[in-house]
N, C-alpha and C positions, 0 to 999 in steps of 0.2 A: 504494500500500500504506500509506504514511504517513497519508494522508487517511482511509482506512478505520479505521486504528487510533485516530486522533484522534476520529472519530465514535463509537467504542466507549468509549474511555478517558475523555473529558471528561464525558459524562453520569454515568458510574460514579463519578468523582471528586466531581462535584457532589452526587450523592445521598449519598455517604459523608459529605461535609462538612456537608450539611444535617442528617443524622441526628446527627452528633457535636455540632454547634453548637446544634441544636434541643434536644438532650438536656441540654446544659449551660446554655443561656439560657432555655429554654422557647420556645413558638411565637411569641408576639407580639413579644418583643424581636428574635428572629431575622428575622421579616418586616420589622420596622422597620429593621434594619440593611441588608437587601436593598434596601428602598425608598430609604433615605438614600444608599447608595452610588450608586444610579441617578441621584438628583437631583444629588449632588455631581459625579459623573462627567460628566453632561450639561453642567453649568456649565463644568467644566474643558476639556472637548472643544470647546465653543463658543469659549472664550477662546483656546485654543491654535490652533484652526482659523483664527480671524480673524488671529492673528499670522502664521501660515504663509502665509495668503492674501496678506497684505501683502508678505511676502518673495518670493512668487511674482510678484506684480505688479512689484516692484523688479527682479527678475532679468530679466523679460521686457522692461521698459522700457529697461534698460541693455544689452540684447542679450547677457546672460550665459546660461549653461547652466541651465535650470530644473529639472534632474533632482533636485537635493537637496530643494528645497521640495516638489516633487511626491511624492517618496518619503516625506518627513515627513508630508505631507498624507494620503497613503494609510494610513500607520500610525496617524495620529490618527483617521481614519474607522474603521479596524479596532478601535482602542481604544474608540470610541464604541459600536460594535456589541457588543463584549464587555461593556462596562459596562451596557448596557441589557438584556443577557441575564441573567436571574436566576441568581445563584450566586456563591459565594465564590471559586472558582478562576478563573472568567472575569473577575470583578472585579479580582482580584489581577493577572492578566495585563494587563487594560485599564489599570489605574493605572500599572503599570510602563511601558507604552507611552506614557504621557503625560510621562514623564521624558525630556527631550531627549537626555541622554547614553545612555540605554538605546536610544532610537530610533536614534541614530547607530551604536551597536554592532550593532543588528539590520540596519541598512542596510549596514554594512561586511561583516557575515557573508553577507548575501544577495548583495552585489556580488562577493564572492570565489567564490561558487558559480554565478554566472550569467555566461555568455559573451555579450557584446554585439557584434552585427554592425552596423556603421553604414555609411552612405553620405553622400556630400556632393553638393550641387548648387550650381551657380553660375548667376546670372541676369545677362544682359548687356543693358543698355539701349543703344539705338542705332538705326541705320537698318534693321536686320533682326533684331528680337527673336524672330522665329519662323523659325529657319533651315530647318525642314522644310516650311514653308507655301508656298514658291516665290514669295512676293510680299513686298515691303517695306512697312513701316508708313506710309511717306510717299507711297504710290501715290495717284493721283487717280482717283476714279471719276466718269465723266461720264455724264449722263443728260438726258432731256428730260421736260417735264411740261406739262400743260394745266390751266389754271384753270377749274374747272367751277362756280364759285360764281355766275357770271352767266348760266349756261346756262338756257334756258326749262324750266320744270317740266312734266312730262308731264300731259296732260289727264286728268281723272278719267273713268272709264267710267260708263255709265248705271246700272250696279248697284253698290251700295256693299258692300264685303265686311263680313262680320260681325266685330265687334271682340270677339275672345275675351279680350283683356287690357284691362280697363277702365282700367288705370293709364296706358296710352298709351306705355309705355316701349319697346314693340316697333314702334310705328308709324313710318313713314318720311315 
């Protein structure tokens, strides 16, 4: 229901703001502002995205929980989408999401409303890493082989097959 209301309310708010700002500034300054916010927003999203990507790499390399950088990264992507969408309301929300403290507040709000179920797994290295497989990793597989590199080649028949592939890559 909330998503449906957002799809109705956001375009109506944007149209209203375009009419008000366009009446106040006229057409070309209004369009210039929309274009300028898109350019500035793209630059800021790129800058903060690179920073959060570095934080994500650090948390992964130090075996820490990557949830916070991932959540910040998702909100930065959302901010980028909102900033590239023409409009004043979406630009305002997009710029707000580029403020780290606002992102942290949004993440805190969402975390309080979401129930997370988790699981854990442990990996055991040793003589039997696959307990359900019925065999150990140090089992020896014995086999026999014959070297056919010295075997005589079969004699060619009297009729030569038609070579359908002139490259020769399928000939034996």
